[in-house]
A tleap script that builds the chain and sets N, CA, C and O, in Angstrom:
source leaprc.protein.ff14SB
mol = sequence {
  NGLN LEU HIE LEU VAL GLU SER GLY GLY GLY
  LEU VAL GLN PRO GLY GLY SER LEU LYS LEU
  SER CYS ALA ALA SER GLY ALA ALA LEU GLU
  HIE TYR TYR ILE GLY TRP PHE ARG GLN ALA
  PRO GLY LYS ASP ARG GLU GLY VAL SER TYR
  ILE SER SER SER GLY SER ASP THR GLU TYR
  PRO ASP SER VAL LYS GLY ARG PHE THR VAL
  SER ARG ASP ASN ALA LYS ASN MET VAL TYR
  LEU HIE MET ASN SER LEU LYS SER GLU ASP
  SER GLY VAL TYR TYR CYS ALA GLY GLY PHE
  THR MET LEU ASP GLY ARG ILE PRO GLU GLU
  ILE TYR GLU TYR ASN VAL TRP GLY ASP GLY
  THR ARG VAL THR VAL SER CSER
}
set mol.1.N position { -18.359 5.830 -8.406 }
set mol.1.CA position { -18.566 5.023 -9.574 }
set mol.1.C position { -17.443 4.315 -9.974 }
set mol.1.O position { -16.389 4.911 -10.194 }
set mol.2.N position { -17.553 2.988 -10.106 }
set mol.2.CA position { -16.157 2.019 -10.759 }
set mol.2.C position { -16.023 2.416 -12.079 }
set mol.2.O position { -16.925 2.633 -12.888 }
set mol.3.N position { -14.951 2.486 -12.217 }
set mol.3.CA position { -14.562 2.919 -13.929 }
set mol.3.C position { -13.596 1.735 -14.205 }
set mol.3.O position { -12.800 1.409 -13.324 }
set mol.4.N position { -13.628 1.128 -15.301 }
set mol.4.CA position { -12.794 -0.195 -15.910 }
set mol.4.C position { -12.059 0.164 -17.054 }
set mol.4.O position { -12.702 0.738 -17.932 }
set mol.5.N position { -10.901 -0.032 -17.245 }
set mol.5.CA position { -10.085 0.143 -18.480 }
set mol.5.C position { -9.430 -1.049 -18.849 }
set mol.5.O position { -8.607 -1.479 -18.041 }
set mol.6.N position { -9.613 -1.677 -19.892 }
set mol.6.CA position { -8.819 -3.159 -20.235 }
set mol.6.C position { -7.666 -2.750 -21.104 }
set mol.6.O position { -7.673 -1.703 -21.751 }
set mol.7.N position { -6.814 -3.491 -21.099 }
set mol.7.CA position { -5.531 -3.361 -21.845 }
set mol.7.C position { -4.837 -4.592 -22.111 }
set mol.7.O position { -5.085 -5.500 -21.317 }
set mol.8.N position { -3.874 -4.887 -23.213 }
set mol.8.CA position { -3.244 -5.957 -23.309 }
set mol.8.C position { -3.577 -6.847 -24.728 }
set mol.8.O position { -2.937 -7.833 -25.095 }
set mol.9.N position { -4.578 -6.327 -25.326 }
set mol.9.CA position { -5.120 -7.156 -26.241 }
set mol.9.C position { -4.063 -7.045 -27.681 }
set mol.9.O position { -3.104 -6.273 -27.670 }
set mol.10.N position { -4.274 -7.625 -28.485 }
set mol.10.CA position { -3.369 -7.807 -29.840 }
set mol.10.C position { -3.544 -8.979 -30.604 }
set mol.10.O position { -4.530 -9.696 -30.434 }
set mol.11.N position { -2.544 -9.266 -31.548 }
set mol.11.CA position { -2.517 -10.320 -32.428 }
set mol.11.C position { -1.451 -11.294 -31.881 }
set mol.11.O position { -0.327 -10.937 -31.529 }
set mol.12.N position { -1.924 -12.577 -31.845 }
set mol.12.CA position { -1.427 -13.674 -31.350 }
set mol.12.C position { -1.566 -14.917 -32.247 }
set mol.12.O position { -2.611 -15.114 -32.868 }
set mol.13.N position { -0.520 -15.751 -32.316 }
set mol.13.CA position { -0.659 -16.816 -33.237 }
set mol.13.C position { -1.575 -18.102 -32.512 }
set mol.13.O position { -2.006 -17.855 -31.386 }
set mol.14.N position { -1.814 -19.124 -32.958 }
set mol.14.CA position { -2.556 -20.169 -32.347 }
set mol.14.C position { -1.531 -21.037 -31.464 }
set mol.14.O position { -0.455 -21.499 -31.845 }
set mol.15.N position { -2.124 -21.149 -30.191 }
set mol.15.CA position { -1.173 -21.738 -29.283 }
set mol.15.C position { -0.296 -20.766 -28.260 }
set mol.15.O position { 0.290 -21.166 -27.254 }
set mol.16.N position { -0.331 -19.678 -28.646 }
set mol.16.CA position { 0.244 -18.638 -27.956 }
set mol.16.C position { -0.448 -18.282 -26.838 }
set mol.16.O position { -1.486 -18.867 -26.529 }
set mol.17.N position { 0.120 -17.173 -26.042 }
set mol.17.CA position { -0.351 -16.702 -24.710 }
set mol.17.C position { -0.582 -15.157 -24.818 }
set mol.17.O position { -0.086 -14.557 -25.771 }
set mol.18.N position { -1.232 -14.570 -23.984 }
set mol.18.CA position { -1.679 -13.371 -23.782 }
set mol.18.C position { -2.045 -13.004 -22.541 }
set mol.18.O position { -2.677 -13.785 -21.829 }
set mol.19.N position { -1.692 -11.762 -22.123 }
set mol.19.CA position { -2.249 -11.377 -20.633 }
set mol.19.C position { -2.991 -10.033 -20.874 }
set mol.19.O position { -2.499 -9.110 -21.522 }
set mol.20.N position { -4.139 -10.009 -20.333 }
set mol.20.CA position { -5.088 -8.852 -20.334 }
set mol.20.C position { -5.025 -8.116 -19.134 }
set mol.20.O position { -4.921 -8.892 -18.184 }
set mol.21.N position { -5.048 -6.828 -18.762 }
set mol.21.CA position { -5.087 -6.178 -17.779 }
set mol.21.C position { -6.391 -5.382 -17.548 }
set mol.21.O position { -6.890 -4.882 -18.556 }
set mol.22.N position { -6.964 -5.209 -16.460 }
set mol.22.CA position { -8.249 -4.395 -16.027 }
set mol.22.C position { -7.982 -3.402 -15.193 }
set mol.22.O position { -7.739 -3.812 -14.058 }
set mol.23.N position { -7.925 -2.049 -15.341 }
set mol.23.CA position { -7.469 -1.094 -14.246 }
set mol.23.C position { -8.778 -0.525 -13.784 }
set mol.23.O position { -9.664 -0.095 -14.522 }
set mol.24.N position { -8.793 -0.572 -12.560 }
set mol.24.CA position { -10.133 -0.094 -11.848 }
set mol.24.C position { -9.943 1.321 -11.362 }
set mol.24.O position { -8.779 1.518 -11.016 }
set mol.25.N position { -10.680 2.288 -11.243 }
set mol.25.CA position { -10.561 3.471 -10.668 }
set mol.25.C position { -12.014 3.941 -10.251 }
set mol.25.O position { -13.040 3.500 -10.768 }
set mol.26.N position { -11.962 4.982 -9.159 }
set mol.26.CA position { -13.374 5.643 -8.801 }
set mol.26.C position { -13.838 4.837 -7.855 }
set mol.26.O position { -14.610 5.482 -7.147 }
set mol.27.N position { -13.727 3.613 -7.464 }
set mol.27.CA position { -14.188 3.166 -6.304 }
set mol.27.C position { -13.402 1.861 -5.701 }
set mol.27.O position { -12.596 1.287 -6.433 }
set mol.28.N position { -13.603 1.453 -4.540 }
set mol.28.CA position { -12.862 0.390 -4.110 }
set mol.28.C position { -13.215 -0.857 -4.860 }
set mol.28.O position { -14.354 -1.317 -4.932 }
set mol.29.N position { -12.039 -1.414 -5.467 }
set mol.29.CA position { -12.271 -2.601 -6.212 }
set mol.29.C position { -12.456 -3.856 -5.409 }
set mol.29.O position { -12.797 -4.895 -5.975 }
set mol.30.N position { -12.230 -3.804 -4.017 }
set mol.30.CA position { -12.575 -4.973 -3.224 }
set mol.30.C position { -13.864 -5.282 -3.026 }
set mol.30.O position { -14.133 -6.399 -2.585 }
set mol.31.N position { -14.949 -4.301 -3.330 }
set mol.31.CA position { -16.410 -4.528 -3.170 }
set mol.31.C position { -16.948 -4.997 -4.284 }
set mol.31.O position { -18.177 -4.925 -4.297 }
set mol.32.N position { -16.296 -5.595 -5.516 }
set mol.32.CA position { -16.760 -5.717 -6.719 }
set mol.32.C position { -16.216 -7.138 -7.324 }
set mol.32.O position { -15.016 -7.365 -7.475 }
set mol.33.N position { -17.185 -8.001 -7.628 }
set mol.33.CA position { -16.735 -9.112 -8.196 }
set mol.33.C position { -16.417 -8.694 -9.731 }
set mol.33.O position { -16.703 -7.608 -10.237 }
set mol.34.N position { -15.887 -9.579 -10.248 }
set mol.34.CA position { -15.218 -9.079 -11.737 }
set mol.34.C position { -15.358 -10.290 -12.693 }
set mol.34.O position { -14.921 -11.421 -12.481 }
set mol.35.N position { -16.016 -9.878 -13.743 }
set mol.35.CA position { -15.834 -11.035 -14.774 }
set mol.35.C position { -15.177 -10.435 -16.022 }
set mol.35.O position { -15.066 -9.222 -16.199 }
set mol.36.N position { -14.733 -11.417 -16.910 }
set mol.36.CA position { -14.292 -11.045 -18.217 }
set mol.36.C position { -15.197 -11.882 -19.130 }
set mol.36.O position { -15.325 -13.105 -19.059 }
set mol.37.N position { -15.797 -11.077 -19.983 }
set mol.37.CA position { -16.549 -11.397 -21.273 }
set mol.37.C position { -15.905 -11.308 -22.558 }
set mol.37.O position { -14.919 -10.571 -22.589 }
set mol.38.N position { -16.243 -11.906 -23.655 }
set mol.38.CA position { -15.667 -11.630 -24.964 }
set mol.38.C position { -16.900 -11.603 -25.782 }
set mol.38.O position { -17.952 -12.146 -25.444 }
set mol.39.N position { -16.707 -10.927 -26.900 }
set mol.39.CA position { -17.618 -10.916 -28.096 }
set mol.39.C position { -17.100 -10.948 -29.355 }
set mol.39.O position { -16.502 -9.934 -29.715 }
set mol.40.N position { -17.185 -11.886 -30.133 }
set mol.40.CA position { -16.948 -12.280 -31.429 }
set mol.40.C position { -17.898 -11.636 -32.401 }
set mol.40.O position { -19.056 -11.443 -32.030 }
set mol.41.N position { -17.509 -11.277 -33.641 }
set mol.41.CA position { -18.261 -10.543 -34.565 }
set mol.41.C position { -19.590 -11.517 -35.129 }
set mol.41.O position { -19.424 -12.521 -35.822 }
set mol.42.N position { -20.682 -11.097 -34.765 }
set mol.42.CA position { -21.842 -11.814 -35.109 }
set mol.42.C position { -22.419 -12.645 -33.880 }
set mol.42.O position { -23.590 -13.015 -33.955 }
set mol.43.N position { -21.668 -12.960 -32.754 }
set mol.43.CA position { -21.993 -13.571 -31.746 }
set mol.43.C position { -22.322 -13.129 -30.362 }
set mol.43.O position { -21.707 -12.137 -29.972 }
set mol.44.N position { -23.149 -13.661 -29.570 }
set mol.44.CA position { -23.273 -13.102 -28.235 }
set mol.44.C position { -22.310 -12.741 -27.551 }
set mol.44.O position { -21.245 -13.292 -27.830 }
set mol.45.N position { -22.302 -11.786 -26.505 }
set mol.45.CA position { -21.345 -11.452 -25.481 }
set mol.45.C position { -21.145 -12.783 -24.501 }
set mol.45.O position { -22.218 -13.232 -24.098 }
set mol.46.N position { -20.047 -13.438 -24.083 }
set mol.46.CA position { -20.138 -14.451 -23.402 }
set mol.46.C position { -19.078 -14.461 -22.407 }
set mol.46.O position { -17.974 -14.006 -22.705 }
set mol.47.N position { -19.365 -15.050 -20.980 }
set mol.47.CA position { -18.388 -14.904 -20.169 }
set mol.47.C position { -17.263 -15.864 -20.220 }
set mol.47.O position { -17.447 -17.033 -20.559 }
set mol.48.N position { -16.091 -15.396 -19.889 }
set mol.48.CA position { -14.930 -16.395 -19.992 }
set mol.48.C position { -14.133 -16.562 -18.647 }
set mol.48.O position { -13.382 -17.524 -18.486 }
set mol.49.N position { -14.305 -15.672 -17.759 }
set mol.49.CA position { -13.700 -15.975 -16.374 }
set mol.49.C position { -14.386 -15.053 -15.268 }
set mol.49.O position { -14.705 -13.911 -15.601 }
set mol.50.N position { -14.622 -15.483 -13.999 }
set mol.50.CA position { -15.386 -14.839 -13.041 }
set mol.50.C position { -14.408 -14.708 -11.894 }
set mol.50.O position { -13.822 -15.759 -11.638 }
set mol.51.N position { -14.118 -13.751 -11.205 }
set mol.51.CA position { -13.566 -13.730 -9.795 }
set mol.51.C position { -14.331 -12.994 -8.704 }
set mol.51.O position { -14.841 -11.896 -8.927 }
set mol.52.N position { -14.405 -13.568 -7.591 }
set mol.52.CA position { -14.974 -12.996 -6.274 }
set mol.52.C position { -14.259 -11.676 -5.964 }
set mol.52.O position { -13.139 -11.402 -6.397 }
set mol.53.N position { -14.923 -10.962 -5.259 }
set mol.53.CA position { -14.513 -9.521 -4.686 }
set mol.53.C position { -12.863 -9.790 -4.138 }
set mol.53.O position { -11.876 -9.182 -4.552 }
set mol.54.N position { -12.882 -10.744 -3.221 }
set mol.54.CA position { -11.347 -10.858 -2.663 }
set mol.54.C position { -10.433 -11.739 -3.396 }
set mol.54.O position { -9.268 -11.930 -3.046 }
set mol.55.N position { -11.047 -12.330 -4.531 }
set mol.55.CA position { -10.329 -13.279 -5.246 }
set mol.55.C position { -9.991 -14.678 -5.029 }
set mol.55.O position { -9.203 -15.335 -5.710 }
set mol.56.N position { -10.757 -15.134 -3.870 }
set mol.56.CA position { -10.692 -16.337 -3.348 }
set mol.56.C position { -11.451 -17.359 -4.156 }
set mol.56.O position { -11.107 -18.536 -4.044 }
set mol.57.N position { -12.392 -17.056 -4.914 }
set mol.57.CA position { -13.050 -17.875 -5.621 }
set mol.57.C position { -13.055 -17.363 -7.289 }
set mol.57.O position { -13.182 -16.204 -7.682 }
set mol.58.N position { -12.909 -18.374 -7.973 }
set mol.58.CA position { -13.262 -18.208 -9.533 }
set mol.58.C position { -13.871 -19.181 -10.206 }
set mol.58.O position { -13.867 -20.320 -9.738 }
set mol.59.N position { -14.506 -18.895 -11.436 }
set mol.59.CA position { -15.220 -19.813 -12.290 }
set mol.59.C position { -14.966 -19.533 -13.549 }
set mol.59.O position { -14.680 -18.398 -13.930 }
set mol.60.N position { -15.061 -20.691 -14.410 }
set mol.60.CA position { -14.574 -20.568 -15.807 }
set mol.60.C position { -15.578 -21.554 -16.607 }
set mol.60.O position { -15.956 -22.607 -16.094 }
set mol.61.N position { -15.925 -21.204 -17.709 }
set mol.61.CA position { -16.718 -22.153 -18.576 }
set mol.61.C position { -15.775 -23.399 -19.056 }
set mol.61.O position { -14.565 -23.480 -18.846 }
set mol.62.N position { -16.482 -24.230 -19.657 }
set mol.62.CA position { -15.637 -25.275 -19.930 }
set mol.62.C position { -14.782 -24.893 -21.188 }
set mol.62.O position { -13.671 -25.409 -21.308 }
set mol.63.N position { -15.211 -24.080 -22.060 }
set mol.63.CA position { -14.526 -23.734 -23.332 }
set mol.63.C position { -12.899 -23.190 -22.934 }
set mol.63.O position { -11.917 -23.579 -23.567 }
set mol.64.N position { -12.827 -22.288 -21.846 }
set mol.64.CA position { -11.566 -22.152 -21.359 }
set mol.64.C position { -10.750 -22.667 -20.372 }
set mol.64.O position { -9.532 -22.497 -20.309 }
set mol.65.N position { -11.580 -23.435 -19.433 }
set mol.65.CA position { -11.065 -24.081 -18.285 }
set mol.65.C position { -9.612 -24.749 -18.746 }
set mol.65.O position { -9.404 -25.384 -19.780 }
set mol.66.N position { -8.779 -24.469 -17.817 }
set mol.66.CA position { -7.384 -25.034 -18.011 }
set mol.66.C position { -6.481 -24.279 -18.840 }
set mol.66.O position { -5.297 -24.606 -18.934 }
set mol.67.N position { -7.006 -23.207 -19.495 }
set mol.67.CA position { -6.249 -22.423 -20.482 }
set mol.67.C position { -6.286 -20.890 -20.026 }
set mol.67.O position { -5.295 -20.176 -20.185 }
set mol.68.N position { -7.449 -20.420 -19.462 }
set mol.68.CA position { -7.433 -18.977 -18.696 }
set mol.68.C position { -7.484 -19.050 -17.427 }
set mol.68.O position { -8.201 -19.861 -16.841 }
set mol.69.N position { -6.571 -18.037 -16.736 }
set mol.69.CA position { -6.524 -17.905 -15.427 }
set mol.69.C position { -6.929 -16.498 -15.111 }
set mol.69.O position { -6.299 -15.646 -15.737 }
set mol.70.N position { -7.815 -16.081 -14.302 }
set mol.70.CA position { -8.097 -14.958 -13.746 }
set mol.70.C position { -7.570 -14.504 -12.393 }
set mol.70.O position { -7.753 -15.301 -11.472 }
set mol.71.N position { -7.010 -13.475 -12.141 }
set mol.71.CA position { -6.606 -13.073 -10.902 }
set mol.71.C position { -6.828 -11.680 -10.552 }
set mol.71.O position { -7.454 -11.044 -11.400 }
set mol.72.N position { -6.461 -11.042 -9.492 }
set mol.72.CA position { -6.845 -9.694 -9.115 }
set mol.72.C position { -5.830 -9.233 -8.034 }
set mol.72.O position { -5.344 -10.063 -7.265 }
set mol.73.N position { -5.518 -7.962 -7.971 }
set mol.73.CA position { -4.615 -7.326 -7.025 }
set mol.73.C position { -5.374 -6.039 -6.479 }
set mol.73.O position { -5.228 -4.933 -6.999 }
set mol.74.N position { -6.217 -6.286 -5.357 }
set mol.74.CA position { -7.147 -5.283 -5.051 }
set mol.74.C position { -6.244 -4.042 -4.394 }
set mol.74.O position { -6.808 -2.953 -4.282 }
set mol.75.N position { -5.122 -4.149 -4.040 }
set mol.75.CA position { -4.466 -3.128 -3.551 }
set mol.75.C position { -3.821 -2.342 -4.603 }
set mol.75.O position { -3.409 -1.214 -4.332 }
set mol.76.N position { -3.683 -2.871 -5.875 }
set mol.76.CA position { -3.226 -2.238 -6.956 }
set mol.76.C position { -4.271 -1.903 -8.040 }
set mol.76.O position { -4.063 -1.431 -9.157 }
set mol.77.N position { -5.593 -2.293 -7.390 }
set mol.77.CA position { -6.878 -1.825 -8.153 }
set mol.77.C position { -6.755 -2.551 -9.734 }
set mol.77.O position { -7.164 -2.007 -10.760 }
set mol.78.N position { -6.135 -3.823 -9.670 }
set mol.78.CA position { -6.021 -4.528 -10.960 }
set mol.78.C position { -6.687 -5.730 -10.983 }
set mol.78.O position { -6.908 -6.315 -9.923 }
set mol.79.N position { -7.081 -6.237 -12.167 }
set mol.79.CA position { -7.629 -7.739 -12.418 }
set mol.79.C position { -7.030 -8.040 -13.824 }
set mol.79.O position { -7.062 -7.325 -14.826 }
set mol.80.N position { -6.507 -9.201 -13.666 }
set mol.80.CA position { -5.654 -9.838 -14.811 }
set mol.80.C position { -6.572 -10.950 -15.574 }
set mol.80.O position { -7.589 -11.335 -14.996 }
set mol.81.N position { -6.263 -11.440 -16.766 }
set mol.81.CA position { -6.592 -12.495 -17.430 }
set mol.81.C position { -5.626 -13.064 -18.292 }
set mol.81.O position { -5.360 -12.529 -19.368 }
set mol.82.N position { -4.953 -14.344 -17.823 }
set mol.82.CA position { -4.013 -14.987 -18.344 }
set mol.82.C position { -4.678 -15.917 -19.419 }
set mol.82.O position { -5.568 -16.715 -19.125 }
set mol.83.N position { -4.239 -15.775 -20.535 }
set mol.83.CA position { -4.767 -16.607 -21.609 }
set mol.83.C position { -3.596 -17.570 -22.217 }
set mol.83.O position { -2.654 -16.923 -22.676 }
set mol.84.N position { -3.492 -18.725 -22.295 }
set mol.84.CA position { -2.654 -19.862 -22.899 }
set mol.84.C position { -3.423 -20.617 -23.739 }
set mol.84.O position { -4.654 -20.654 -23.722 }
set mol.85.N position { -2.569 -21.327 -24.605 }
set mol.85.CA position { -3.178 -22.246 -25.670 }
set mol.85.C position { -4.116 -21.568 -26.306 }
set mol.85.O position { -5.233 -22.083 -26.267 }
set mol.86.N position { -3.996 -20.468 -26.941 }
set mol.86.CA position { -5.118 -19.631 -27.587 }
set mol.86.C position { -5.489 -20.420 -29.068 }
set mol.86.O position { -4.696 -20.937 -29.854 }
set mol.87.N position { -6.680 -20.342 -29.140 }
set mol.87.CA position { -7.314 -20.840 -30.517 }
set mol.87.C position { -8.011 -19.699 -31.187 }
set mol.87.O position { -8.351 -18.711 -30.537 }
set mol.88.N position { -8.241 -19.814 -32.533 }
set mol.88.CA position { -8.795 -19.024 -33.213 }
set mol.88.C position { -10.124 -18.658 -32.689 }
set mol.88.O position { -10.410 -17.462 -32.753 }
set mol.89.N position { -10.903 -19.388 -32.232 }
set mol.89.CA position { -12.141 -19.099 -31.670 }
set mol.89.C position { -12.130 -18.346 -30.271 }
set mol.89.O position { -13.154 -18.051 -29.654 }
set mol.90.N position { -10.987 -18.107 -29.905 }
set mol.90.CA position { -10.740 -17.048 -28.683 }
set mol.90.C position { -10.810 -15.606 -29.209 }
set mol.90.O position { -10.912 -14.630 -28.467 }
set mol.91.N position { -10.751 -15.554 -30.486 }
set mol.91.CA position { -10.801 -14.167 -30.876 }
set mol.91.C position { -12.056 -13.519 -30.451 }
set mol.91.O position { -13.077 -14.115 -30.107 }
set mol.92.N position { -11.829 -11.839 -30.525 }
set mol.92.CA position { -12.938 -11.239 -29.901 }
set mol.92.C position { -12.538 -10.015 -29.327 }
set mol.92.O position { -11.355 -9.683 -29.244 }
set mol.93.N position { -13.570 -9.272 -28.893 }
set mol.93.CA position { -13.190 -8.102 -28.000 }
set mol.93.C position { -13.619 -8.441 -26.518 }
set mol.93.O position { -14.760 -8.694 -26.132 }
set mol.94.N position { -12.465 -8.391 -25.774 }
set mol.94.CA position { -12.688 -8.619 -24.482 }
set mol.94.C position { -12.901 -7.627 -23.461 }
set mol.94.O position { -12.088 -6.703 -23.450 }
set mol.95.N position { -13.954 -7.618 -22.476 }
set mol.95.CA position { -14.573 -6.851 -21.511 }
set mol.95.C position { -14.127 -7.288 -20.116 }
set mol.95.O position { -14.186 -8.484 -19.831 }
set mol.96.N position { -13.715 -6.453 -19.292 }
set mol.96.CA position { -13.877 -6.837 -17.878 }
set mol.96.C position { -15.079 -5.912 -17.464 }
set mol.96.O position { -15.269 -4.827 -18.013 }
set mol.97.N position { -15.915 -6.430 -16.417 }
set mol.97.CA position { -16.989 -6.000 -16.049 }
set mol.97.C position { -17.322 -6.182 -14.536 }
set mol.97.O position { -17.022 -7.284 -14.075 }
set mol.98.N position { -17.858 -5.334 -13.740 }
set mol.98.CA position { -17.953 -5.547 -12.485 }
set mol.98.C position { -19.411 -5.275 -12.065 }
set mol.98.O position { -20.276 -4.717 -12.741 }
set mol.99.N position { -19.534 -5.867 -10.595 }
set mol.99.CA position { -20.684 -5.782 -9.796 }
set mol.99.C position { -20.614 -5.623 -8.480 }
set mol.99.O position { -19.789 -6.336 -7.908 }
set mol.100.N position { -21.362 -4.755 -7.717 }
set mol.100.CA position { -21.076 -4.366 -6.526 }
set mol.100.C position { -21.608 -5.629 -5.541 }
set mol.100.O position { -22.626 -6.269 -5.805 }
set mol.101.N position { -20.876 -5.851 -4.525 }
set mol.101.CA position { -21.309 -6.721 -3.629 }
set mol.101.C position { -20.706 -6.764 -2.197 }
set mol.101.O position { -19.552 -6.372 -2.026 }
set mol.102.N position { -21.400 -7.196 -1.240 }
set mol.102.CA position { -20.898 -6.919 0.121 }
set mol.102.C position { -20.776 -8.424 0.582 }
set mol.102.O position { -20.743 -8.650 1.791 }
set mol.103.N position { -20.716 -9.350 -0.225 }
set mol.103.CA position { -20.743 -10.686 0.034 }
set mol.103.C position { -19.580 -11.169 -0.721 }
set mol.103.O position { -19.593 -11.113 -1.951 }
set mol.104.N position { -18.447 -11.699 0.007 }
set mol.104.CA position { -17.412 -12.225 -0.702 }
set mol.104.C position { -17.647 -13.734 -1.147 }
set mol.104.O position { -18.299 -14.496 -0.434 }
set mol.105.N position { -17.197 -14.058 -2.123 }
set mol.105.CA position { -17.567 -15.427 -2.670 }
set mol.105.C position { -18.616 -15.641 -3.653 }
set mol.105.O position { -18.792 -16.710 -4.236 }
set mol.106.N position { -19.417 -14.421 -3.843 }
set mol.106.CA position { -20.480 -14.379 -4.892 }
set mol.106.C position { -19.672 -14.099 -6.193 }
set mol.106.O position { -18.758 -13.275 -6.190 }
set mol.107.N position { -20.022 -14.796 -7.301 }
set mol.107.CA position { -19.453 -14.797 -8.494 }
set mol.107.C position { -20.629 -15.016 -9.536 }
set mol.107.O position { -20.723 -16.138 -10.034 }
set mol.108.N position { -21.652 -13.905 -9.952 }
set mol.108.CA position { -22.631 -14.534 -10.652 }
set mol.108.C position { -21.964 -14.664 -12.113 }
set mol.108.O position { -20.826 -14.246 -12.323 }
set mol.109.N position { -22.764 -15.281 -13.121 }
set mol.109.CA position { -22.186 -15.527 -14.276 }
set mol.109.C position { -23.220 -14.838 -15.121 }
set mol.109.O position { -22.860 -14.559 -16.264 }
set mol.110.N position { -24.413 -14.520 -14.769 }
set mol.110.CA position { -25.221 -13.914 -15.508 }
set mol.110.C position { -24.837 -12.470 -16.048 }
set mol.110.O position { -24.425 -11.626 -15.252 }
set mol.111.N position { -24.951 -12.229 -17.186 }
set mol.111.CA position { -24.459 -10.827 -17.926 }
set mol.111.C position { -24.993 -9.549 -17.082 }
set mol.111.O position { -24.354 -8.572 -16.690 }
set mol.112.N position { -26.411 -9.874 -16.921 }
set mol.112.CA position { -27.281 -8.656 -16.338 }
set mol.112.C position { -26.897 -8.482 -14.953 }
set mol.112.O position { -27.480 -7.582 -14.350 }
set mol.113.N position { -25.874 -9.288 -14.214 }
set mol.113.CA position { -25.508 -8.909 -12.880 }
set mol.113.C position { -24.258 -7.928 -13.017 }
set mol.113.O position { -23.681 -7.594 -11.982 }
set mol.114.N position { -23.853 -7.495 -14.144 }
set mol.114.CA position { -22.515 -6.691 -14.220 }
set mol.114.C position { -23.209 -5.526 -14.720 }
set mol.114.O position { -23.859 -5.562 -15.765 }
set mol.115.N position { -23.077 -4.390 -13.928 }
set mol.115.CA position { -23.413 -3.001 -14.407 }
set mol.115.C position { -22.492 -1.974 -14.662 }
set mol.115.O position { -22.846 -0.840 -14.985 }
set mol.116.N position { -21.082 -2.395 -14.504 }
set mol.116.CA position { -19.808 -1.504 -14.953 }
set mol.116.C position { -18.922 -2.308 -15.901 }
set mol.116.O position { -18.364 -3.389 -15.711 }
set mol.117.N position { -18.933 -1.496 -16.987 }
set mol.117.CA position { -18.162 -2.236 -18.191 }
set mol.117.C position { -17.066 -1.466 -18.788 }
set mol.117.O position { -17.237 -0.277 -19.061 }
set mol.118.N position { -15.919 -2.079 -19.016 }
set mol.118.CA position { -15.105 -1.013 -19.765 }
set mol.118.C position { -15.219 -1.294 -21.108 }
set mol.118.O position { -16.070 -2.118 -21.443 }
set mol.119.N position { -14.401 -0.671 -22.094 }
set mol.119.CA position { -14.713 -0.400 -23.594 }
set mol.119.C position { -14.223 -1.495 -24.421 }
set mol.119.O position { -14.508 -1.607 -25.613 }
set mol.120.N position { -13.390 -2.401 -23.690 }
set mol.120.CA position { -12.975 -3.566 -24.211 }
set mol.120.C position { -11.470 -3.588 -24.792 }
set mol.120.O position { -10.825 -2.542 -24.716 }
set mol.121.N position { -10.891 -4.713 -25.359 }
set mol.121.CA position { -9.737 -4.694 -25.733 }
set mol.121.C position { -9.775 -5.866 -26.832 }
set mol.121.O position { -10.211 -6.959 -26.469 }
set mol.122.N position { -9.350 -5.699 -28.131 }
set mol.122.CA position { -9.466 -6.725 -29.209 }
set mol.122.C position { -8.263 -7.560 -29.104 }
set mol.122.O position { -7.122 -7.115 -28.982 }
set mol.123.N position { -8.655 -9.035 -29.171 }
set mol.123.CA position { -7.686 -10.039 -29.148 }
set mol.123.C position { -8.092 -11.002 -30.568 }
set mol.123.O position { -9.145 -11.597 -30.797 }
set mol.124.N position { -6.903 -10.911 -31.365 }
set mol.124.CA position { -7.101 -11.578 -32.595 }
set mol.124.C position { -5.961 -12.943 -32.476 }
set mol.124.O position { -4.750 -12.838 -32.279 }
set mol.125.N position { -6.582 -13.955 -32.622 }
set mol.125.CA position { -5.692 -15.292 -32.736 }
set mol.125.C position { -5.755 -15.812 -34.122 }
set mol.125.O position { -6.713 -16.422 -34.597 }
set mol.126.N position { -4.617 -15.509 -34.747 }
set mol.126.CA position { -4.486 -15.898 -36.295 }
set mol.126.C position { -2.952 -16.078 -36.572 }
set mol.126.O position { -2.047 -15.521 -35.951 }
set mol.127.N position { -2.823 -16.961 -37.621 }
set mol.127.CA position { -1.435 -17.210 -37.916 }
set mol.127.C position { -1.167 -16.398 -39.199 }
set mol.127.O position { -0.049 -16.406 -39.712 }
savepdb mol mol.pdb
quit
């Protein structure tokens, strides 16, 4: 069973950058598509980045497109989220999540497609 642990959260000023990491263990990461999701207080959890099992395909919602970049290194069992030009509305708890697949290129955006979740790392964007 895949196990995911996020790290790298913290306090950053508006306009700043932050890199989140997601360490995987317990299963071969290469068989999992990965999504980064965030949840702000009082709001629903929303997806902010998605990457296919090989890393060949990525997807972003308009709210972060051009500012966030997701990447992965399956050999190191790591997934990353680079966040630039951060805004206050980017604040929240960030989770990495995975779903098993034998089809490379598949990157679902529906939250129910992800059945393995980390505990999250908090990002606060504030001056």
